[in-house]
C-alpha positions as CSV (number, residue, x, y, z in Angstrom):
1,M,30.0,-31.2,49.5
2,E,30.5,-29.5,46.0
3,R,27.2,-28.6,44.1
4,R,26.3,-29.9,40.5
5,E,24.4,-28.5,38.0
6,P,21.4,-30.4,37.6
7,S,22.0,-32.2,34.0
8,G,20.6,-30.0,31.1
9,Y,22.0,-26.8,33.1
10,A,25.2,-25.2,31.5
11,T,27.3,-23.6,34.0
12,A,28.5,-20.4,33.1
13,E,31.7,-20.9,32.9
14,G,31.0,-23.5,30.5
15,L,29.1,-21.6,28.5
16,A,32.3,-19.1,28.5
17,V,34.5,-21.4,27.3
18,R,31.7,-22.6,24.6
19,L,30.7,-19.6,23.2
20,G,34.3,-18.5,23.4
21,A,35.5,-20.6,20.8
22,S,32.6,-20.5,18.2
23,L,33.7,-16.6,18.4
24,R,37.2,-17.3,17.0
25,F,37.9,-14.8,13.8
26,E,40.6,-16.0,11.4
27,A,42.4,-13.3,9.2
28,R,40.0,-14.1,6.5
29,H,36.9,-13.0,8.4
30,I,38.5,-9.6,9.5
31,A,39.7,-9.2,5.4
32,L,36.3,-10.0,4.6
33,G,34.4,-7.5,6.5
34,L,37.5,-4.9,5.7
35,L,36.1,-4.9,2.1
36,L,32.7,-5.7,2.9
37,T,32.4,-2.3,4.9
38,A,34.3,-0.6,2.1
39,M,32.6,-1.7,-0.5
40,W,29.4,-0.2,1.7
41,L,31.3,3.4,1.3
42,V,32.2,3.6,-1.9
43,I,29.2,2.2,-3.5
44,G,26.8,3.9,-1.7
45,W,24.6,1.6,-0.2
46,P,22.9,3.7,2.6
47,A,21.9,5.8,-0.4
48,A,20.3,3.5,-2.2
49,A,18.2,2.6,1.0
50,W,17.3,5.9,1.6
51,G,16.1,5.7,-2.0
52,A,14.1,2.5,-1.4
53,D,12.7,4.5,1.3
54,A,11.5,7.1,-0.2
55,L,9.9,4.8,-3.2
56,A,8.6,2.8,-0.4
57,E,6.7,5.7,0.6
58,C,5.8,7.2,-2.2
59,D,4.0,2.9,-3.4
60,A,2.8,3.3,0.0
61,L,0.8,7.7,-0.6
62,R,-0.1,6.2,-4.2
63,L,-2.1,2.7,-2.3
64,R,-3.6,4.6,-0.3
65,G,-5.4,7.3,-2.8
66,R,-2.9,9.6,-2.3
67,Y,-2.3,9.6,-6.2
68,E,-1.2,13.7,-6.0
69,E,0.7,13.3,-3.3
70,A,2.4,10.2,-4.6
71,Q,2.7,12.3,-8.2
72,A,4.9,14.3,-6.7
73,R,7.1,12.5,-4.9
74,Y,7.9,10.5,-7.3
75,E,8.8,12.6,-9.3
76,S,10.9,14.0,-7.5
77,L,13.1,11.0,-7.8
78,L,13.0,10.7,-11.1
79,E,16.2,11.3,-11.9
80,S,18.0,9.3,-8.6
81,N,15.3,6.4,-9.7
82,P,14.1,6.9,-13.2
83,L,12.6,3.0,-14.0
84,E,10.9,2.8,-10.6
85,A,9.7,6.8,-10.1
86,G,8.3,6.1,-14.3
87,L,6.3,3.3,-13.2
88,G,5.1,4.6,-9.8
89,I,3.9,8.4,-11.7
90,A,2.4,6.1,-14.6
91,R,0.5,4.2,-12.1
92,C,-1.1,7.1,-10.7
93,E,-1.7,8.6,-13.4
94,M,-3.6,6.0,-14.9
95,A,-6.2,5.9,-10.7
96,I,-6.5,9.8,-12.3
97,G,-7.9,8.0,-15.3
98,H,-4.8,10.4,-17.3
99,Y,-4.7,7.1,-19.6
100,E,-2.7,9.1,-22.9
101,Q,-0.5,10.3,-20.3
102,A,0.1,7.3,-18.8
103,E,0.6,5.3,-21.7
104,A,3.4,7.8,-23.3
105,R,5.8,8.1,-20.4
106,L,5.3,3.9,-20.3
107,E,6.2,3.5,-23.8
108,K,8.7,6.0,-23.3
109,L,9.7,4.1,-20.4
110,A,9.8,0.8,-22.4
111,E,12.1,2.7,-25.3
112,R,14.7,3.4,-22.6
113,E,14.7,0.3,-20.7
114,P,13.5,-2.7,-23.8
115,K,14.7,-5.1,-20.7
116,S,12.0,-4.0,-17.9
117,A,9.5,-7.1,-18.2
118,D,7.3,-4.6,-15.2
119,V,7.0,-1.9,-18.0
120,L,6.8,-4.7,-20.2
121,A,4.0,-5.4,-18.7
122,E,2.3,-2.5,-17.2
123,L,1.9,-1.1,-20.4
124,A,0.4,-4.6,-21.7
125,S,-2.1,-4.7,-19.0
126,L,-2.9,-0.7,-19.9
127,L,-3.3,-1.7,-23.0
128,L,-5.9,-4.5,-22.0
129,D,-8.0,-2.3,-20.3
130,R,-8.8,0.0,-22.9
131,G,-8.8,-3.0,-25.1
132,E,-6.1,-2.8,-27.5
133,V,-5.7,-6.0,-27.1
134,D,-3.4,-7.4,-29.9
135,R,-0.9,-4.5,-29.1
136,A,-1.7,-5.8,-25.0
137,E,-0.6,-9.5,-25.7
138,Q,2.1,-8.0,-27.8
139,R,3.3,-6.5,-25.2
140,A,2.6,-8.7,-22.7
141,R,4.7,-11.1,-24.7
142,E,8.3,-8.3,-25.1
143,A,8.0,-9.0,-20.9
144,L,7.5,-13.1,-21.2
145,A,10.7,-12.8,-23.4
146,V,12.4,-11.1,-20.2
147,R,10.8,-13.1,-17.6
148,D,9.0,-15.5,-18.5
149,T,7.7,-16.1,-14.7
150,H,5.9,-12.4,-15.0
151,P,2.7,-13.1,-13.4
152,A,0.9,-9.5,-15.0
153,A,2.3,-10.5,-18.1
154,R,0.7,-13.7,-17.8
155,W,-2.8,-12.9,-16.8
156,V,-2.2,-10.8,-20.0
157,V,-1.9,-12.3,-22.2
158,A,-4.2,-15.2,-20.4
159,E,-6.7,-12.6,-21.3
160,A,-6.5,-11.5,-24.6
161,A,-7.0,-15.5,-25.6
162,R,-10.8,-14.5,-23.8
């Protein structure tokens, strides 16, 4: 007597046939895989990923209140990632009360990276905190000209209007 599977269950042989049918590779899939691998090796995505991990570690230190340690680590990343590391250093400087240094650093970053909405919004926020409402609103509007949905810049504009 032949044994039959209950309805709703597939046999191992049936699954293997279906799986094999869905895993057929075409030459274009292999070519695409080789192209992506070559790009990964040439462009250096592993190095970029390491930089992102290092920045994440710095951010974690800063968010835990370990500002001096975070600032030292950010400084070690300035050459490889000047924008993000510079922002991190400025945020550490603000957190420990070095507002003039933070403002000077953000102004330099804004000169170097005039299309960075994050830098402009951070500078706007600092200026607003220091009571320089007109300058803060100007920088926030510059940030919004780059990215009109930037939340910090929108907040500064709203606060300046109060």
